[in-house]
C-alpha positions in Angstrom: 14.5 -10.1 8.1 12.7 -6.5 7.9 11.8 -4.7 10.6 9.2 -1.2 11.1 10.1 1.3 13.0 8.8 3.9 15.6 11.4 5.8 17.3 11.0 6.5 20.6 13.8 9.7 20.4 15.1 11.5 17.6 17.9 13.6 16.7 17.3 15.5 13.8 19.2 18.2 11.7 17.8 20.7 9.3 18.0 20.7 5.8 18.2 23.7 3.5 15.1 24.6 0.9 15.6 23.1 -2.1 14.9 24.6 -5.8 12.7 23.3 -8.4 12.9 19.6 -9.7 15.4 18.4 -12.1 15.8 15.7 -14.7 15.5 12.3 -14.6 18.7 10.4 -13.7 19.6 6.6 -14.5 18.0 4.1 -12.5 20.7 2.3 -10.0 20.6 -0.4 -7.0 19.8 -4.1 -6.1 16.1 -4.9 -6.6 14.5 -8.0 -4.6 11.6 -9.4 -6.1 8.6 -11.5 -4.9 5.6 -13.1 -6.3 2.1 -12.1 -4.7 -0.9 -14.0 -6.9 0.9 -15.2 -10.2 -1.9 -17.2 -11.2 -6.0 -16.2 -12.0 -7.3 -19.1 -9.3 -4.9 -17.8 -6.6 -6.1 -13.8 -7.3 -9.2 -15.2 -7.5 -9.1 -16.9 -4.2 -7.3 -13.4 -3.0 -10.5 -11.5 -3.9 -12.6 -13.8 -2.2 -10.7 -13.7 0.8 -11.6 -10.5 1.2 -15.2 -10.1 -0.5 -16.5 -13.6 1.6 -18.9 -13.8 4.4 -20.1 -10.5 3.4 -16.6 -8.7 3.6 -15.8 -10.1 7.1 -12.2 -9.5 6.7 -12.2 -6.3 5.1 -14.7 -4.7 7.9 -12.5 -6.4 10.7 -9.2 -5.6 9.5 -7.1 -3.6 12.4 -4.3 -0.9 11.5 -0.6 -2.6 11.2 1.6 -1.8 14.3 4.6 -3.4 14.4 7.2 -1.1 16.3 10.9 -1.2 17.4 11.4 1.5 19.8 14.8 3.6 19.6 16.1 5.5 22.7 17.2 8.6 21.8 21.0 8.0 23.2 21.3 5.4 20.1 20.1 8.3 17.8 22.7 10.0 16.3 23.1 13.4 13.9 23.5 12.9 10.2 21.6 12.5 7.5 21.3 11.5 3.6 22.8 12.6 0.4 21.9 12.3 -2.8 23.9 9.1 -4.6 23.1 10.9 -8.3 21.1 14.1 -10.0 17.8 14.5 -8.9 14.9 13.6 -11.0 11.4 13.3 -11.4 8.8 11.0 -13.0 5.5 13.2 -13.9 1.8 11.5 -12.7 -0.5 10.0 -14.6 -2.3 12.6 -16.9 0.4 15.1 -15.6 3.0 14.4 -18.2 2.9 17.7 -20.2 1.2 20.3 -17.3 2.9 22.5 -14.8 2.5 22.5 -11.3 -0.1 25.0 -10.0 -0.7 26.7 -6.3 -3.8 26.4 -4.1 -4.5 27.6 -0.9 -7.4 24.4 -0.6 -6.3 21.0 0.1 -8.2 18.4 -2.1 -7.7 14.8 -1.2 -6.0 12.8 -3.7 -8.1 10.1 -5.3 -4.6 8.0 -5.6 -4.4 7.0 -1.8 -6.2 4.0 -0.2 -5.5 1.2 1.8 -3.1 -2.1 1.1 -5.1 -4.9 2.8 -3.3 -8.0 4.3 -3.0 -11.2 6.4 -0.7 -10.5 9.0 2.3 -12.9 10.5 -0.9 -13.7 13.1 -3.3 -14.7 11.0 -5.2 -12.0 11.1 -6.3 -8.9 8.6 -4.4 -5.9 8.7 -4.2 -2.4 6.6 -1.4 0.1 6.0 -1.4 3.4 3.6 -0.8 3.1 0.0 -0.9 5.1 -3.3 -1.5 4.8 -7.0 2.0 5.9 -8.8 3.0 6.1 -12.1 3.6 3.3 -14.7 3.6 1.9 -18.0 -0.1 -0.1 -17.6 -1.1 2.1 -14.9 -0.8 -0.8 -12.3 1.5 0.4 -9.4 1.4 0.9 -5.9 3.7 2.2 -3.4 3.9 1.8 0.4 6.3 1.3 3.0 8.3 -2.3 2.8 7.5 -3.9 6.0 3.4 -3.5 4.4 4.7 -5.8 2.3 7.0 -8.3 3.2 6.4 -10.1 6.8 9.0 -8.8 9.3 7.8 -10.6 12.0 8.0 -14.2 10.8 10.8 -13.5 8.5 8.5 -15.0 5.7 8.7 -13.5 2.3 5.5 -11.4 1.3 2.3 -10.7 3.7 -0.6 -13.2 2.4 -3.5 -12.0 0.5 -2.4 -8.4 -0.4 -4.5 -6.6 -1.7 -4.9 -2.2 -2.2 -8.4 -0.7 -2.3 -8.5 3.1 -3.1 -11.0 5.0 -1.3 -11.8 2.4 0.9 -14.8 3.3 3.1 -16.9 1.2 5.8 -16.8 -1.9 3.2 -17.3 0.4 0.5 -14.7 -0.3 -2.5 -15.7 2.5 -4.7 -13.0 1.9 -7.7 -12.8 -1.9 -7.2 -10.0 -3.7 -5.1 -6.6 -5.0 -6.9 -5.1 -8.0 -6.0 -1.1 -7.8 -6.1 0.2 -9.9 -8.4 4.4 -8.7 -7.6 6.2 -7.0 -5.5 9.7 -5.4 -5.6 11.9 -3.7 -2.9 15.8 -3.2 -2.2 17.7 -6.4 -1.9 19.5 -4.3 1.3 15.7 -4.3 3.0 14.6 -7.8 1.7 17.7 -9.3 3.4 19.9 -7.0 6.1 16.3 -4.6 7.5 17.9 -2.1 5.9 15.5 0.9 7.4 16.8 3.2 4.7 15.4 1.3 1.8 12.0 0.3 3.6 10.0 0.5 0.4 8.0 -1.1 -2.2 6.5 -1.1 -5.4 3.4 -4.2 -6.2 2.2 -4.3 -9.7 -1.6 -5.0 -9.0 -4.3 -6.9 -11.7 -7.1 -4.6 -13.0 -9.8 -4.1 -10.2 -12.6 -6.5 -9.6 -16.2 -4.9 -8.3 -17.6 -6.1 -5.5 -19.5 -9.7 -6.2 -22.6 -11.4 -5.1 -22.7 -11.8 -1.4 -25.2 -14.8 -0.8 -28.2 -12.9 -0.3 -30.7 -15.0 -2.0 -29.2 -18.3 -2.1 -31.3 -21.3 -1.2 -30.2 -24.7 0.2 -31.5 -28.1 -1.7 -32.8 -31.3 0.7 -28.8 -32.4 1.0 -28.0 -29.1 2.4 -26.3 -27.7 -0.4 -26.3 -23.9 -1.7 -28.2 -23.1 -4.9 -26.9 -19.8 -6.1 -29.2 -17.5 -7.1 -27.3 -16.7 -10.8 -30.0 -16.7 -12.3 -31.0 -13.0 -10.9 -27.9 -11.9 -9.7 -25.6 -13.3 -12.7 -22.2 -13.2 -11.2 -21.9 -17.2 -10.8 -19.9 -18.8 -13.5 -20.1 -22.8 -13.6 -16.3 -24.6 -13.3 -15.3 -28.1 -13.8 -14.9 -29.7 -10.8 -10.9 -30.2 -11.2 -11.3 -26.2 -11.1 -13.8 -26.0 -8.1 -10.9 -28.3 -6.2 -8.3 -25.7 -7.1 -10.4 -23.0 -6.3 -10.4 -24.6 -3.3 -7.3 -25.3 -1.9 -6.4 -21.8 -3.3 -8.5 -20.7 0.0 -10.9 -19.6 -2.6 -14.2 -18.8 0.1 -16.9 -19.2 -2.3 -17.2 -22.5 -4.0 -20.5 -23.9 -4.4 -22.1 -27.3 -5.6 -25.8 -28.0 -6.7 -27.6 -30.8 -8.6 -29.7 -31.0 -11.5 -32.7 -32.7 -11.7 -30.6 -36.0 -12.7 -28.5 -35.6 -9.9 -25.8 -34.5 -11.7 -23.5 -32.3 -9.8 -22.4 -28.6 -10.7 -19.8 -26.5 -9.6 -19.8 -22.7 -9.5 -17.6 -19.9 -8.3 -18.2 -16.2 -7.9 -17.7 -14.1 -11.3 -16.0 -11.4 -10.4 -16.5 -8.1 -12.9 -13.6 -6.5 -14.1 -13.1 -3.0 -12.7 -10.3 -1.4 -14.8 -6.6 -0.6 -14.4 -5.9 1.1 -11.2 -4.1 4.6 -12.8 -7.1 4.5 -15.5 -9.4 4.9 -12.8 -7.8 6.7 -10.1 -4.8 8.3 -12.0 -1.0 7.9 -10.5 0.9 9.8 -8.6 4.8 11.2 -10.0 7.8 10.2 -8.6 11.0 12.5 -7.4 14.6 11.4 -6.0 17.6 12.7 -5.3 15.6 16.1 -4.2 17.2 18.2 -1.9 16.3 18.3 2.0 14.2 21.0 3.3 11.2 20.8 0.6 7.9 20.8 1.8 5.6 18.0 1.6 2.2 17.1 1.9 1.7 13.8 3.8 -1.4 11.5 3.1 -2.9 8.6 4.8 -5.3 6.9 7.4 -3.2 7.5 10.8 -5.1 5.5 13.8 -5.1 5.3 17.6 -3.4 6.8 20.4 -1.0 9.1 21.1 1.7 7.8 23.9 -0.3 9.6 26.3 -3.2 7.7 25.9 -5.3 10.6 23.6 -7.3 9.2 21.2 -6.7 11.2 18.0 -7.3 9.7 14.8 -9.7 6.7 13.5 -8.4 5.5 10.8 -11.3 5.9 8.8 -11.1 8.7 6.8 -8.2 10.1 4.8 -5.9 12.7 6.5 -3.2 15.4 5.7 -0.2 17.0 7.1 2.1 19.4 5.7 5.8 20.5 6.8 9.1 20.8 5.4 11.5 17.8 5.4 14.7 17.3 7.2 17.5 15.0 7.8 17.8 12.4 10.7 19.5 8.5 10.8 19.4 6.3 13.5 22.0 3.7 13.2 20.5 1.4 16.1 17.9 0.5 13.5 20.3 0.3 10.6 18.8 4.2 9.8 21.6 6.7 8.2 19.7 8.1 5.4 16.1 9.1 7.1 14.2 12.2 6.5 11.5 13.8 8.9 8.3 15.9 8.7 6.6 17.3 11.9 3.4 15.2 11.5 1.0 14.6 14.3 0.1 11.1 12.9 -0.2 8.1 15.5 1.9 4.9 14.1 -1.5 2.7 13.5 -2.7 2.9 10.1 -0.3 5.8 9.0 2.7 3.5 7.9 3.2 3.5 4.2 1.5 7.1 4.1 2.9 8.9 0.9 4.7 12.0 1.1 4.1 14.4 -2.1 6.2 17.0 -3.1 5.0 19.8 -5.2 1.2 18.9 -4.8 -1.0 20.6 -7.2 -4.3 21.2 -5.5 -6.2 21.9 -8.9 -5.3 18.0 -10.3 -4.7 16.2 -6.8 -1.3 15.2 -8.4 2.2 15.5 -7.1 5.7 13.7 -6.7 5.8 10.9 -4.4 9.1 11.6 -2.2 8.7 9.5 0.6 6.7 6.6 2.6 6.3 6.5 6.3 8.1 3.9 8.1 7.6 5.4 11.4 7.1 7.4 13.8 8.3 9.6 16.9 7.9 12.1 20.1 10.9 14.0 19.5 10.3 16.5 22.8 8.9 13.4 25.3 6.0 15.1 25.8 3.9 11.9 25.0 2.2 13.3 21.7 3.7 11.7 18.4 5.1 14.9 16.1 7.1 13.8 13.8 7.0 11.1 10.6 10.4 9.3 9.0 10.8 8.1 5.9 13.8 6.6 3.9 15.5 9.1 1.4 14.5 8.9 -2.2 17.7 8.3 -4.1 19.0 6.9 -6.9 18.6 3.3 -5.3 14.9 4.0 -5.3 14.4 4.8 -8.3 15.9 1.4 -9.4 13.9 -0.4 -7.4 11.1 1.7 -8.9 12.5 1.2 -12.4 12.2 -2.8 -12.0 8.3 -2.7 -11.5 6.9 0.3 -13.5 7.0 -1.4 -17.2 5.2 -4.9 -15.9 1.9 -5.7 -17.2 -0.6 -7.4 -15.1 -3.5 -8.1 -16.4 -7.3 -8.9 -15.5 -8.7 -11.9 -13.3 -12.1 -11.7 -13.9 
């Protein structure tokens, strides 16, 4: 099915500096869609996977790093071309405003980490961002950060988005993925030109009770300290069984003085819609090559020469003009590149924003990192690459942007 890209060599052609953004074009393209967590119990189980055991999976997650090396002789010149008129979708809160320029780089609140359980059964993360949608519930990232390219399964397990995540802190909540959308050619043919995904997410949930203060009865049953904490809910035995089968980490049973069993699970607190909390970037497609972009992400790991460049703990940025490139051996005929020292681990899914306004921390999403490259052979990463955002991408976005998710709390 899908493959990620980390280019060992890249031949690129320079693009021309583009003019201003233009009016929207019509949607086009074939869309593939897959469910992530479609029921309340399943979605709550996903939340408990990350919040359970004192956030052990969140804290222990490692950057996702699936690579396919491409040697220079297998890379040819060329580049993408627009398939219709250029278009934009304004950012949340930016619908009636014009962009402004500033010399200072203020990091956007929309960025965060996408967490999921990989094919190896271990927790991993990529970079993602909140984007404009009707219900303020949409996340954009690389396709291989949603669809399992290792085991050829459908989607990653336990998929969530956490904006602003830092050392087990979830400042705006955790957002469980509901439905994933990508291009049919990526889902079926491993087409790198369509390696992007949009995911609808439920309202966020806040960090629940962590078990501190709980007691154990004579039979070893956990007695939740819900009287002082107030974040447990009582459920039926059947519901408790359903939660347990869904993989819920925290299903408790306790007996009252009459030896009647009571079943409890976490009671998550609703954190509200993603876009209402952190905003959402706009979207630009069919833009001319050569536009300057900011790349925001969480790069982690070393350069090929062993130099440890990034920790992956904090959001970083780079800046440059896009240029065209192709890589036919990995089915990448319509890629764009930008000079960037971001290493591949963690940076996968990084957002490329054109016309970024530092004052409002908003711009137009115009790319997502799907691979990195050392183009001059000095064993230092110097380039990031993305699919070209065209009308095909807008078709995938359009399939996802008007779907409601709701709350799981």
